[in-house]
MARKOL-31454 format. One line per 5 residues: number of its first residue (from 1); for each residue z negated, x, y of C-alpha. Coordinates in nm, 3 decimals. Layout:
<rs>
NUM = Z/X/Y  ...;
</rs>
This chain:
<rs>
1 = -2.139/-1.369/-0.485  -2.050/-1.606/-0.767  -1.682/-1.684/-0.736  -1.446/-1.825/-0.998  -1.170/-1.605/-1.138;
6 = -0.908/-1.852/-1.017  -1.056/-1.844/-0.666  -1.053/-1.463/-0.666  -0.692/-1.451/-0.776  -0.597/-1.708/-0.511;
11 = -0.773/-1.517/-0.232  -0.703/-1.158/-0.327  -0.367/-1.180/-0.493  -0.183/-1.423/-0.267  0.168/-1.309/-0.325;
16 = 0.534/-1.370/-0.356  0.566/-1.514/-0.708  0.880/-1.431/-0.901  1.025/-1.734/-1.078  1.207/-1.715/-1.409;
21 = 1.534/-1.876/-1.504  1.886/-1.785/-1.603  2.020/-1.432/-1.628  2.096/-1.270/-1.297  2.451/-1.152/-1.234;
26 = 2.671/-1.021/-0.958  3.044/-1.060/-0.948  3.330/-0.864/-0.806  3.698/-0.954/-0.794  3.750/-0.813/-1.142;
31 = 3.413/-0.778/-1.315  3.069/-0.932/-1.342  2.745/-0.758/-1.428  2.485/-0.942/-1.635  2.144/-0.848/-1.775;
36 = 1.872/-0.996/-1.991  1.640/-1.013/-1.687  1.532/-1.368/-1.603  1.592/-1.417/-1.230  1.626/-1.039/-1.200;
41 = 1.276/-0.982/-1.340  1.152/-0.753/-1.619  0.803/-0.652/-1.727  0.714/-0.282/-1.725  0.817/-0.132/-2.060;
46 = 1.063/-0.409/-2.143  1.410/-0.293/-2.243  1.688/-0.365/-1.996  2.011/-0.476/-2.163  2.329/-0.471/-1.954;
51 = 2.663/-0.634/-2.023  2.986/-0.600/-1.827  3.217/-0.899/-1.821  3.590/-0.827/-1.794  3.764/-1.168/-1.772;
56 = 4.103/-1.017/-1.682  4.093/-0.785/-1.983  4.164/-0.482/-1.768  4.197/-0.148/-1.941  3.850/0.004/-1.887;
61 = 3.840/0.380/-1.933  3.470/0.439/-1.867  3.156/0.269/-1.738  2.837/0.432/-1.609  2.515/0.256/-1.509;
66 = 2.265/0.361/-1.245  1.927/0.249/-1.118  1.867/0.357/-0.760  2.162/0.597/-0.796  2.013/0.765/-1.106;
71 = 2.230/0.742/-1.418  2.076/0.553/-1.710  2.168/0.467/-2.067  2.235/0.112/-2.183  2.002/-0.028/-2.315;
76 = 1.728/0.126/-2.100  1.348/0.114/-2.126  1.178/0.034/-1.796  0.857/0.213/-1.897  0.899/0.503/-1.653;
81 = 1.019/0.297/-1.358  0.806/0.232/-1.054  0.722/-0.131/-1.001  0.907/-0.348/-0.755  1.266/-0.395/-0.648;
86 = 1.546/-0.166/-0.769  1.925/-0.159/-0.743  2.111/-0.165/-1.074  2.474/-0.063/-1.037  2.778/-0.002/-1.255;
91 = 3.075/0.223/-1.182  3.388/0.114/-1.367  3.696/0.330/-1.408  4.000/0.127/-1.516  4.377/0.183/-1.507;
96 = 4.424/0.397/-1.194  4.134/0.244/-1.003  3.756/0.259/-0.975  3.513/-0.014/-0.877  3.134/-0.038/-0.829;
101 = 2.919/-0.348/-0.855  2.545/-0.387/-0.819  2.254/-0.625/-0.850  1.880/-0.626/-0.791  1.616/-0.606/-1.062;
106 = 1.240/-0.638/-1.018  0.985/-0.466/-1.240  0.646/-0.637/-1.274  0.331/-0.487/-1.421  0.252/-0.558/-1.785;
111 = -0.120/-0.635/-1.744  -0.345/-0.860/-1.538  -0.542/-0.689/-1.260  -0.911/-0.644/-1.336  -1.154/-0.834/-1.116;
116 = -1.439/-0.638/-0.957  -1.746/-0.729/-0.759  -2.004/-0.507/-0.585  -2.371/-0.429/-0.537  -2.505/-0.346/-0.190;
121 = -2.695/-0.016/-0.190  -2.765/0.024/0.181  -2.682/-0.124/0.519  -2.628/0.089/0.830  -2.562/0.006/1.197;
126 = -2.202/-0.015/1.314  -2.064/-0.050/1.666  -2.006/-0.422/1.710  -1.736/-0.355/1.971  -1.523/-0.141/1.736;
131 = -1.205/-0.307/1.611  -1.207/-0.090/1.298  -0.869/0.024/1.167  -0.930/0.348/0.977  -1.242/0.490/0.811;
136 = -1.290/0.819/0.624  -1.566/1.063/0.532  -1.536/1.437/0.579  -1.823/1.681/0.515  -2.075/1.399/0.520;
141 = -1.969/1.257/0.856  -1.774/0.941/0.917  -1.450/0.934/1.114  -1.321/0.607/1.254  -1.006/0.486/1.426;
146 = -1.014/0.161/1.621  -0.747/-0.068/1.760  -0.652/-0.308/2.040  -0.463/-0.206/2.352  -0.700/-0.053/2.604;
151 = -0.978/-0.021/2.343  -0.832/0.215/2.082  -1.042/0.520/1.996  -1.081/0.811/1.759  -1.441/0.904/1.687;
156 = -1.683/1.090/1.463  -1.999/0.901/1.375  -2.338/0.967/1.215  -2.309/0.680/0.969  -2.684/0.654/0.906;
161 = -2.769/0.590/1.270  -2.437/0.471/1.411  -2.457/0.743/1.678  -2.118/0.850/1.811  -2.091/1.229/1.781;
166 = -1.742/1.269/1.930  -1.500/1.024/2.089  -1.161/1.015/2.257  -0.981/0.712/2.396  -0.614/0.649/2.333;
171 = -0.382/0.558/2.615  -0.378/0.186/2.686  -0.014/0.188/2.573  -0.117/0.259/2.211  -0.281/0.032/1.953;
176 = -0.473/0.262/1.717  -0.446/0.213/1.340  -0.543/0.408/1.025  -0.649/0.771/0.995  -0.687/1.042/0.733;
181 = -0.806/1.405/0.731  -0.620/1.685/0.555  -0.615/2.063/0.604  -0.847/2.048/0.907  -0.622/1.799/1.081;
186 = -0.677/1.435/1.166  -0.373/1.211/1.130  -0.387/0.882/1.320  -0.135/0.599/1.329  -0.047/0.355/1.602;
191 = 0.069/0.004/1.526  0.410/-0.084/1.673  0.466/0.225/1.885  0.642/0.415/1.601  0.413/0.711/1.671;
196 = 0.147/0.899/1.479  -0.083/1.161/1.629  -0.222/1.484/1.483  -0.552/1.628/1.609  -0.760/1.940/1.556;
201 = -1.048/1.831/1.335  -1.319/2.016/1.526  -1.211/1.965/1.887  -1.011/1.637/1.867  -0.742/1.817/2.068;
206 = -0.405/1.654/2.013  -0.183/1.915/1.849  0.119/1.709/1.749  0.282/1.373/1.702  0.540/1.222/1.467;
211 = 0.773/0.926/1.438  0.798/0.688/1.146  1.097/0.674/0.916  1.200/0.357/0.734  0.859/0.199/0.784;
216 = 0.859/-0.010/1.100  0.485/-0.014/1.171  0.172/0.195/1.117  -0.125/0.035/0.937  -0.329/0.259/0.704;
221 = -0.351/0.620/0.584  -0.515/0.815/0.303  -0.448/1.139/0.112  -0.499/1.291/-0.232  -0.560/1.644/-0.105;
226 = -0.190/1.729/-0.098  0.006/1.420/0.004  -0.043/1.150/0.268  0.003/0.781/0.187  0.092/0.531/0.459;
231 = 0.093/0.150/0.461  0.298/-0.064/0.700  0.166/-0.417/0.638  0.415/-0.496/0.361  0.398/-0.417/-0.012;
236 = 0.528/-0.065/0.060  0.317/0.250/0.058  0.508/0.547/0.199  0.456/0.902/0.076  0.450/1.155/0.360;
241 = 0.489/1.530/0.361  0.179/1.652/0.554  0.368/1.946/0.704  0.663/1.748/0.842  0.507/1.397/0.843;
246 = 0.839/1.276/0.699  0.847/0.972/0.468  0.991/1.124/0.152  0.959/0.825/-0.084  0.754/0.511/-0.141;
251 = 0.592/0.290/-0.400  0.572/-0.090/-0.399  0.249/-0.274/-0.480  0.314/-0.525/-0.760  0.110/-0.682/-1.037;
256 = 0.220/-0.903/-1.325  0.321/-1.198/-1.107  0.483/-1.047/-0.800  0.439/-0.827/-0.498  0.118/-0.782/-0.300;
261 = 0.177/-0.771/0.075  -0.044/-0.714/0.379  -0.162/-0.370/0.268  -0.371/-0.229/0.550  -0.643/0.039/0.561;
266 = -0.617/0.282/0.267  -0.862/0.507/0.083  -0.808/0.753/-0.204  -1.081/0.710/-0.468  -1.079/0.878/-0.810;
271 = -0.702/0.897/-0.836  -0.631/0.543/-0.711  -0.539/0.396/-0.374  -0.780/0.129/-0.248  -0.608/-0.095/0.007;
276 = -0.760/-0.356/0.235  -0.566/-0.682/0.225  -0.503/-0.805/0.580  -0.684/-1.135/0.651  -0.809/-1.169/0.292;
281 = -1.143/-0.978/0.299  -1.050/-0.810/-0.027  -0.927/-0.477/-0.159  -0.647/-0.400/-0.405  -0.676/-0.100/-0.640;
286 = -0.331/0.055/-0.677  -0.188/0.313/-0.917  -0.015/0.570/-0.691  0.232/0.669/-0.964  0.407/0.334/-1.000;
291 = 0.250/0.090/-0.752  0.071/-0.122/-1.014  -0.214/-0.330/-0.872  -0.470/-0.263/-1.143  -0.771/-0.431/-0.986;
296 = -0.902/-0.636/-0.696  -1.242/-0.649/-0.525  -1.368/-0.958/-0.345  -1.571/-0.852/-0.040  -1.553/-1.189/0.137;
301 = -1.931/-1.263/0.112  -2.008/-0.958/0.331  -1.877/-1.129/0.642  -2.166/-1.375/0.631  -2.417/-1.088/0.637;
306 = -2.317/-0.954/0.980  -2.394/-1.097/1.323  -2.174/-1.401/1.382  -2.011/-1.385/1.724  -1.694/-1.491/1.902;
311 = -1.507/-1.165/1.849  -1.593/-1.128/1.479  -1.284/-1.053/1.271  -1.188/-0.970/0.913  -1.305/-0.703/0.674;
316 = -1.124/-0.376/0.740  -1.236/-0.022/0.676  -1.308/0.139/0.341  -1.432/0.496/0.292  -1.550/0.694/-0.011;
321 = -1.832/0.941/0.043  -1.803/1.219/-0.219  -2.161/1.330/-0.146  -2.312/0.996/-0.251  -2.022/0.889/-0.478;
326 = -2.038/0.547/-0.318  -1.801/0.332/-0.115  -1.861/0.218/0.243  -1.699/-0.091/0.394  -1.709/-0.265/0.729;
331 = -1.493/-0.494/0.940  -1.347/-0.550/1.283  -1.632/-0.595/1.531  -1.893/-0.597/1.255  -2.240/-0.466/1.341;
336 = -2.305/-0.337/0.987  -2.162/-0.073/0.758  -2.227/-0.151/0.390  -2.275/0.112/0.120  -2.176/-0.043/-0.214;
341 = -2.127/0.025/-0.583  -1.826/-0.136/-0.751  -1.881/-0.326/-1.075  -1.632/-0.493/-1.308  -1.682/-0.869/-1.309;
</rs>
């Protein structure tokens, strides 16, 4: 489990890196909008300074500035902004006319993510045929959603023995994805079918379904006891109303160098969102208030501890058991479920 910091950052934080350069600006026929952001990029807490260029010396009566349609003062502290991409706009009233111009700014986190490792506490059997997509504990029992067309399932499992306590198969037309449990309901996503299902917790009877909003795919789900969080394979985590299943807003996962994409299975642990990184065998720890990636966990050595076979795939599946206060992880077609304690490296 000895891995260099540089290797961890390379594996777990593979990202879109924002380069720095000249000030970003957008131009209209009459005006140009410039900021102190290098290549559109500011660090969280840095003050945004905006200047409006008026080369024709038009008679400007008033100017107002907005970020994501919310009026701001100039200069403006970015401290309370969520991380990621935002639209900065200016509305200019001049002579008898009005004009709006806009540009993009990106807010990065102001600290490096912490690097974590783990200690294995226990190993338990796991169905080697399960293409694990979602994993969550409820009242001491493990609930799992699996994927692949013709193989997708929703099940309840005795995690200590691996015994399946309840199981339903999805139609072969659906590729199962993440799940979460809230208010005695199970919410389960499908991948590209733009459909989520709602089940009765006790009976597994399907009691509803919902469509996605701006997110194009379904990947992972978790909840904080009131709100549902949904990933779609990008850097976006969508915030859903559990009563209407509507996507009401979203955060973007960013750290101090750029965005973190491939967010997959999600788990809510002690006020943070833990997100599997697709194909990277690692987990990002995300602040749900602003999207800051505050830590990463390298689980890649676990794959060598399971039975090696042709269908073996990546780490996916993370669940917190409040009864043991430990984290459980597995992977797609892994024959083991690992109980672990997280430790800062």
